[in-house]
C-alpha positions as a printed Julia matrix, in Angstrom:
474×3 Matrix{Float64}:
   3.7   -14.34   49.65
   4.67  -10.91   47.61
   2.96  -10.31   44.13
   4.63  -12.56   41.44
   5.18  -11.68   37.81
   6.37  -13.0    34.35
   7.25  -11.78   31.36
   7.44  -13.07   27.79
   8.03  -11.69   24.25
   7.87  -13.06   20.95
   9.95  -11.65   18.57
  10.06  -12.55   14.62
  11.87  -11.32   11.64
  11.26   -9.71    8.54
   8.59   -7.53   10.01
   6.69  -10.48   12.03
   5.07  -10.08   15.48
   6.91   -7.97   18.39
   4.75   -8.46   21.13
   4.85   -8.86   24.99
   2.71  -10.82   27.49
   3.37  -10.26   31.26
   1.36  -12.48   33.6
   1.24  -11.17   37.42
  -0.58  -13.05   40.43
  -1.28  -10.88   43.74
  -3.3   -13.11   46.41
  -6.23  -13.9    44.07
  -6.47  -11.53   41.63
  -4.41  -12.39   37.59
  -3.93   -9.15   36.15
  -2.68   -9.66   32.65
  -0.76   -7.31   30.36
  -0.25   -7.67   26.49
   1.09   -5.42   23.83
   3.65   -4.35   21.26
   7.05   -4.54   23.03
   8.33   -0.78   23.61
   4.74    0.59   24.34
   2.92    0.09   27.95
   0.07   -1.87   25.82
  -3.42   -2.93   27.65
  -3.93   -4.59   31.58
  -7.42   -6.83   32.47
  -7.35   -7.81   35.94
  -9.54  -10.78   36.97
 -10.84  -12.02   40.73
 -10.53  -15.49   41.66
 -11.59  -17.93   45.11
  -8.46  -18.59   45.92
  -4.7   -17.96   45.15
  -4.36  -21.08   44.19
  -6.88  -20.66   41.3
  -4.99  -17.77   40.25
  -2.1   -19.25   40.48
  -3.6   -21.86   38.46
  -5.19  -19.38   35.22
  -1.6   -17.6    35.17
   0.27  -20.99   34.47
  -2.3   -22.05   32.05
  -2.14  -18.51   30.2
   2.22  -19.19   30.14
   1.68  -22.16   28.64
  -0.42  -21.26   25.3
   2.0   -18.4    24.97
   5.39  -20.47   24.7
   2.79  -23.17   22.56
   2.83  -20.0    20.54
   6.83  -19.41   20.77
   6.81  -16.65   23.18
   9.56  -16.88   25.76
  10.58  -15.87   29.04
  12.66  -12.07   28.05
  13.84   -8.94   30.11
  11.46   -6.09   30.01
  13.79   -3.58   28.16
  16.18   -5.09   26.65
  14.65   -4.98   23.02
  13.12   -2.23   21.88
   9.49   -0.7    19.8
   9.55   -1.76   16.26
   7.25    0.25   13.93
   4.22   -1.74   13.15
   4.05   -3.94    9.72
   1.92   -2.05    7.46
   1.46   -3.28    3.6
   4.17   -1.4     1.03
   2.6     1.09   -0.39
   3.84    1.38   -4.0
   2.08    3.9    -6.33
   3.08    5.98   -8.81
   0.56    8.2   -11.49
  -1.83    6.95  -13.38
  -1.58    7.17  -17.44
  -4.71    7.31  -18.42
  -7.38   10.08  -18.75
  -9.17   11.48  -15.21
 -12.0    10.17  -13.99
 -15.13   11.9   -13.29
 -14.32   13.25   -9.26
 -16.76   14.61   -7.95
 -15.4    15.37   -4.55
 -12.26   14.62   -2.72
 -11.85   14.84    0.81
  -8.32   14.52    1.71
  -8.04   12.79    5.36
  -4.03   13.63    5.9
  -2.42   10.54    5.27
  -3.06    7.46    3.51
  -6.18    5.56    4.27
  -7.25    1.91    4.11
 -11.0     2.47    5.78
 -14.11    2.84    3.95
 -17.67    2.61    4.8
 -20.94    4.09    2.57
 -24.57    3.39    3.23
 -27.62    5.67    1.77
 -27.05    8.87    3.93
 -23.03    8.84    4.42
 -19.4     8.33    3.75
 -16.83    7.7     5.95
 -12.84    7.53    5.41
 -10.2     6.03    8.04
  -6.85    6.92    8.27
  -3.42    5.74    9.51
  -3.34    8.61   12.4
  -6.46    6.79   13.71
  -8.9     9.72   12.05
 -12.2     8.73   11.19
 -14.29   11.6     9.35
 -17.93   11.26    8.34
 -19.37   12.57    5.3
 -22.93   13.13    3.57
 -22.75   11.45    0.4
 -22.83   15.52   -1.0
 -18.95   15.77    0.52
 -19.62   17.58    3.55
 -17.9    16.78    6.45
 -20.54   16.53    9.79
 -18.36   14.34   12.36
 -14.74   13.29   13.21
 -13.29   10.17   15.26
 -10.08    9.86   16.86
  -8.92    6.68   17.56
  -5.33    5.68   19.36
  -3.93    4.03   16.17
  -4.1     3.95   12.57
  -7.67    2.55   11.06
  -6.99   -0.63    9.49
 -10.76   -1.05    8.1
 -14.56    0.15    8.48
 -17.2    -2.65    8.76
 -20.44   -3.14    8.66
 -22.21   -5.78   10.27
 -26.73   -5.35   10.19
 -27.04   -2.04   12.02
 -23.79   -2.13   13.85
 -20.38   -0.13   12.39
 -17.4    -1.0    13.36
 -13.42    0.3    12.68
 -10.45   -2.07   13.24
  -7.22   -0.4    14.42
  -3.89   -0.88   14.84
  -4.05   -0.32   18.89
  -5.48   -4.52   18.48
  -9.19   -2.92   19.02
 -11.92   -2.85   17.4
 -14.22    0.11   18.45
 -17.97   -0.21   17.95
 -18.75    3.65   16.55
 -22.4     2.96   16.79
 -22.95    4.72   20.3
 -21.89    8.78   21.43
 -18.4     7.7    22.11
 -16.59    4.61   20.21
 -16.6     1.53   22.63
 -14.19   -1.73   22.64
 -15.89   -4.27   21.68
 -12.75   -6.74   20.82
  -9.67   -7.0    22.49
  -7.42   -9.25   20.58
  -4.22   -8.18   20.0
  -2.77  -10.62   22.38
  -3.29  -13.18   19.77
  -2.71  -12.06   16.74
  -0.77   -9.04   14.62
  -4.22   -7.93   12.45
  -4.0    -7.46    8.95
  -7.51   -7.07    7.76
 -11.27   -8.22   10.03
 -14.91   -8.86    8.84
 -17.35   -9.07   11.45
 -20.93  -11.26   10.82
 -23.73  -11.79   13.21
 -21.25  -10.32   16.15
 -18.51  -13.17   15.55
 -15.11  -11.51   14.33
 -12.91  -13.37   11.54
  -9.33  -11.95   12.13
  -6.55  -12.3     8.99
  -3.05  -11.64   10.6
   0.39  -10.93    9.17
   1.64  -14.65    9.01
  -1.23  -15.65    6.87
  -3.38  -17.09   10.63
  -7.32  -16.88   10.42
  -8.73  -16.5    13.92
 -12.48  -16.23   15.12
 -13.82  -14.73   18.13
 -17.01  -15.13   19.37
 -19.67  -12.58   20.29
 -17.81  -12.09   24.39
 -14.69  -11.75   22.42
 -13.65  -15.05   23.49
 -11.18  -16.84   21.23
 -13.0   -19.68   19.16
 -10.34  -20.65   17.28
  -7.16  -20.22   14.87
  -5.47  -21.71   12.11
  -2.3   -20.97   10.56
  -3.31  -20.51    6.56
  -2.31  -21.98    3.87
  -0.01  -18.97    2.84
   1.36  -15.3     4.5
   0.03  -11.73    4.92
  -3.34  -12.32    4.8
  -4.77   -9.28    3.51
  -8.3   -10.43    3.26
 -11.46  -11.87    5.22
 -14.62  -12.12    4.42
 -17.58  -13.51    6.94
 -21.04  -14.74    6.21
 -23.57  -17.38    7.13
 -21.81  -19.98    5.37
 -18.08  -19.82    6.78
 -14.94  -17.58    6.64
 -13.21  -16.51    3.38
  -9.42  -15.61    3.63
  -6.85  -14.68    1.04
  -3.83  -14.8     1.35
  -0.1   -15.2    -0.86
  -1.32  -18.71   -2.43
  -4.81  -17.68   -2.79
  -8.53  -17.89   -1.21
  -9.44  -20.54    1.1
 -13.1   -21.15    3.28
 -13.35  -22.1     6.63
 -16.28  -23.63    8.68
 -17.63  -21.12   11.41
 -18.22  -23.31   14.4
 -14.87  -25.51   14.1
 -12.09  -23.68   11.76
 -12.27  -26.67    9.57
 -11.23  -26.16    5.83
 -14.03  -26.23    3.54
 -12.41  -25.78    0.21
  -9.2   -24.21   -0.8
  -8.64  -21.97   -4.64
  -5.31  -20.78   -6.08
  -5.02  -17.09   -6.88
  -2.55  -15.85   -9.85
  -0.34  -13.77   -7.78
  -0.66  -12.57   -3.88
  -4.15  -11.77   -2.73
  -4.0    -8.01   -1.93
  -7.7    -7.03   -1.38
 -10.9    -9.26   -0.98
 -14.68   -8.16   -1.75
 -17.86   -9.5    -1.17
 -21.68  -10.14   -2.62
 -24.66  -12.53   -1.93
 -22.9   -15.39   -3.62
 -19.81  -14.01   -5.08
 -16.45  -13.44   -4.15
 -13.65  -10.87   -5.69
  -9.97  -11.16   -5.16
  -7.5    -8.4    -6.36
  -3.43  -10.11   -6.63
  -0.71   -8.54   -6.97
  -0.41   -9.85  -10.08
  -2.62   -7.25  -11.82
  -5.45  -10.12  -11.46
  -9.27   -9.85   -9.85
  -9.87  -13.51   -9.48
 -14.01  -13.95   -8.91
 -15.08  -17.53   -7.39
 -18.36  -18.54   -6.8
 -18.62  -19.22   -2.73
 -18.45  -23.17   -3.09
 -14.99  -21.88   -4.5
 -16.0   -22.67   -8.42
 -13.33  -19.95  -10.62
 -15.88  -17.51  -12.74
 -13.57  -15.87  -14.64
 -10.23  -13.38  -14.43
 -10.39   -9.44  -14.45
  -6.77   -8.29  -16.07
  -5.5    -4.92  -14.66
  -2.4    -3.42  -15.8
  -0.74   -3.38  -12.52
  -1.16   -5.02   -9.15
  -4.68   -4.49   -8.2
  -4.92   -2.95   -3.89
  -8.73   -2.78   -4.26
 -11.38   -3.97   -6.46
 -15.15   -3.95   -5.74
 -18.81   -5.2    -7.21
 -21.92   -3.71   -8.48
 -24.87   -5.98   -5.76
 -26.68   -7.08   -9.02
 -22.91   -8.5   -10.58
 -23.37   -6.76  -13.29
 -20.23   -4.17  -12.57
 -16.39   -5.3   -11.43
 -14.16   -2.24  -10.5
 -10.61   -2.29   -9.64
  -7.84    0.02   -8.16
  -4.3    -0.93   -8.86
  -1.32    0.17   -8.1
  -0.7     3.22  -10.66
  -3.39    5.24   -9.48
  -5.99    3.79  -12.07
  -9.58    2.97  -11.7
 -11.09    0.04  -13.68
 -14.79   -0.8   -14.91
 -15.69   -4.39  -16.03
 -18.9    -6.17  -17.36
 -19.86   -9.32  -16.12
 -18.24  -11.04  -18.96
 -15.2   -10.07  -17.63
 -14.75   -7.29  -20.85
 -13.05   -4.08  -19.45
 -15.7    -0.93  -20.15
 -13.32    1.64  -18.69
  -9.86    2.64  -16.75
  -9.86    6.07  -15.55
  -6.5     7.8   -13.71
  -8.02    8.83   -9.97
  -6.08   11.91   -9.33
  -5.57   11.57   -5.7
  -3.37    8.04   -5.45
  -3.73    4.57   -5.32
  -7.33    2.97   -3.65
  -6.71    1.03   -0.91
 -10.26    0.08   -0.75
 -13.55    1.02   -2.71
 -16.82    0.9    -2.98
 -19.69    1.18   -5.37
 -23.08    3.2    -4.78
 -26.01    3.93   -6.99
 -23.36    5.02   -9.94
 -21.35    6.34   -7.63
 -17.7     5.0    -6.84
 -15.96    5.63   -3.97
 -12.57    5.29   -3.0
  -9.45    5.96   -0.27
  -6.19    5.72   -1.18
  -2.91    6.13   -0.26
  -2.68   10.17   -0.46
  -5.7     9.9     2.34
  -7.81   10.84   -0.26
 -11.51    9.76    0.27
 -13.19   10.99   -3.32
 -16.56   10.56   -5.02
 -16.1     9.02   -8.78
 -19.36    9.51  -10.79
 -19.04    5.85  -12.54
 -22.47    6.39  -15.02
 -22.43    5.74  -18.71
 -22.52    9.26  -19.2
 -20.21   10.28  -16.91
 -17.76    8.28  -18.31
 -18.52    8.37  -21.86
 -17.65   12.54  -21.35
 -14.37   11.1   -19.22
 -13.42    9.05  -22.14
 -13.58   12.25  -24.73
 -11.0    14.88  -22.38
 -14.06   16.05  -20.42
 -14.55   16.15  -16.4
 -15.92   18.33  -13.75
 -13.93   20.35  -11.65
 -12.91   18.68   -8.48
 -14.73   20.03   -5.42
 -11.93   20.15   -2.61
 -13.78   19.29    0.63
 -12.58   21.3     3.61
 -12.86   19.99    6.97
 -15.01   22.56    9.78
 -13.33   22.54   12.98
 -15.04   20.24   15.28
 -13.81   18.76   18.16
 -12.71   14.88   17.93
 -14.79   12.0    19.61
 -11.99   10.11   21.16
 -13.33    6.4    23.06
 -14.7     6.36   26.38
 -14.91    4.25   28.73
 -17.7     7.12   31.24
 -21.39    6.18   31.2
 -23.96    8.2    31.62
 -25.78    8.2    35.28
 -29.72    7.97   34.64
 -32.58    6.99   37.8
 -34.59    5.58   35.42
 -34.99    3.23   31.87
 -37.09    5.84   31.02
 -39.63    4.64   27.97
 -38.57    2.05   25.86
 -35.15    1.65   27.68
 -33.76   -2.29   28.13
 -32.45   -2.93   30.97
 -29.25   -5.12   31.03
 -27.58   -6.64   34.26
 -23.84   -7.69   34.54
 -23.06  -10.48   36.35
 -20.35  -11.98   38.07
 -20.13  -15.92   36.26
 -16.71  -17.59   37.4
 -13.61  -15.35   36.31
 -15.99  -13.91   33.78
 -18.34  -10.88   33.36
 -21.37  -11.58   31.83
 -24.56   -9.78   30.81
 -28.4   -10.51   31.06
 -31.23   -8.6    30.52
 -33.82   -8.22   33.02
 -36.43   -6.22   31.74
 -39.41   -8.55   31.2
 -39.72  -10.67   27.62
 -36.35  -11.6    26.82
 -34.68  -15.43   27.49
 -32.88  -14.13   31.34
 -30.83  -17.22   30.63
 -29.44  -15.49   27.14
 -26.01  -13.4    27.83
 -25.46  -10.18   25.91
 -22.56   -8.43   23.92
 -21.66   -5.59   26.25
 -18.91   -3.62   25.98
 -16.72   -5.47   28.04
 -14.55   -2.1    29.7
 -17.41   -0.67   31.08
 -18.97   -3.82   32.87
 -19.14   -3.55   36.37
 -20.35   -6.41   38.65
 -24.01   -5.99   40.06
 -24.07   -2.65   37.87
 -27.41   -2.32   35.63
 -27.52   -0.16   32.6
 -29.97    0.54   30.28
 -29.87    0.15   26.38
 -31.86    1.6    23.53
 -32.1    -1.84   22.76
 -30.82   -5.53   22.41
 -31.73   -7.3    19.5
 -31.31  -11.43   19.09
 -28.38  -12.54   17.14
 -29.21  -14.05   13.59
 -28.31  -17.46   14.51
 -29.86  -16.93   17.98
 -29.45  -17.55   21.44
 -27.74  -14.82   22.61
 -28.65  -10.91   22.12
 -26.45   -7.87   21.0
 -26.81   -4.21   22.93
 -27.72   -1.51   20.13
 -27.43    2.28   20.0
 -26.63    4.64   23.79
 -25.76    2.96   27.2
 -26.35    4.32   29.9
 -26.2     3.32   34.15
 -29.09    2.97   36.3
 -28.06    4.17   40.07
C-alpha cells in the first residue's frame, strides 16, 4: 500500500488560530507536518515497529486534533493570514523627557528584552536579536525566522520565544530549537522555569511542556488574550482579560484567581510579588497566594511594568510613551516621556531602567534620584544614538561540530531509541545513567554520542540539562 495522507485545518475568526496539521503514513514511518496555513511549516518523522503501530499513532493524533476543533480540509483553499499581534496604539508623551543615556534603534517594534550584569538584549518583530554592553555597544546579532515575542532567562539558560512557534536556546555558538510548540498553541507569551515551559496563548489558554518538550497539560483559562505568564517553584501565573490566575505545576489545577481592573497586558514577578499591568491604566500588585496588595494608577493603558528586587520601586510604561516610577506605598514619584515610543517590555537594574519600545528602540534610562530630579527641572543628558557595526547575523543551526575526543572536562552523552522517541542519557561516570538529559531534538541521532560543556541536575531533580556548546563524537 502506498503512502496515506490526511490534512486538517483550524481557522478561527477575529484573529484566532489559523493552522494546519498533516499526517502522512508510509509503511512504518509517520510524518507530522504542522504550521500556519499558507506556509510550509515544520515536519517531524518517527519510525515504529510495524505499519499497524504507525497507523494507530496517526489515528490517535488525528483524534486529538479533531477534539481541539480541527476539521478535514483541502490544502490551498484557505490562504495565509497575518499573524495575530497586539494592536499597537502609541501616542507622544506630554510629560518632561526622561534622562535617556543611550538608545539603539533595532529597526521595528520590539517586545523582547533581557538585562544581566554585563549585557542588554533586544528582540524585534523581524526576528533580530541584538546584544549590547551596558554602556551601549553592539556586540552580537542573531537572526531568527520570525518575530521575537520575548527573551527569558532560566538560571544560566537564555531562551527566545519566536512567532514561528519555536523556543530557541541562545546559550551556544548558534541558536538551537529547544521547544516546538506551534502544533498545539498560538503563542502570546511564555516563561521557563527549571526547564519546564509555560505558554499563554491568543485564546487565553495556558499550557505546560516538560523538559523533553512533551505536552504536560493545558487549561482553557478564565479569559482571552493571555499576555502574561510567569513561572516559579510554586506554580504558573497567567494574566488575561479577566485577571490573574495561578495553576499547579504538575496537574494544572487552579489554585487561585484574582480579578483586575481591565485586561492584563503585561506581567512581572519578584520573589514574593506579582505585578500585572492592565488596559485600564493600572498596575496591580499581588502576593503569590493571590492576595491584593495595592494598585498603582497610571494615565493610560499599561503596556509594561517592572519592580526593583527589594520592592522599593515599581515601574510602568503606558501607551502614550510615558514611563512611571512609584514607591512601595503606591505614591507616584515621577512620570517622564521616553522620546522613542511606548515601552512594550522593561527591566530595572542598578538604578537604570531599560525599555524596548513600539519604534524598536532599546533605551537605557538613568533612574537615579539625581537624574530624575534634573529631568523634572528640564535638564537631561544628550541621548547617545548607538549605531550597530556590520555584523554577520548568527542564524539557527542543526549543524554540530565533530570532534574525536571529549577533551578536558567534557561530558559525554548518548542518544538512544526509546519506543518511538529519541532520548539522551549521560554515559560519563559520576552521573545517574537512568536520568534523561534535556537536549535539542533537531540534532538527535540514534546511537550518536555528543560532548557537552556541562550537564546540570534540575532543581527538582530527576533529569539533567545540557549547558553550553555541543559537539558530536566521531
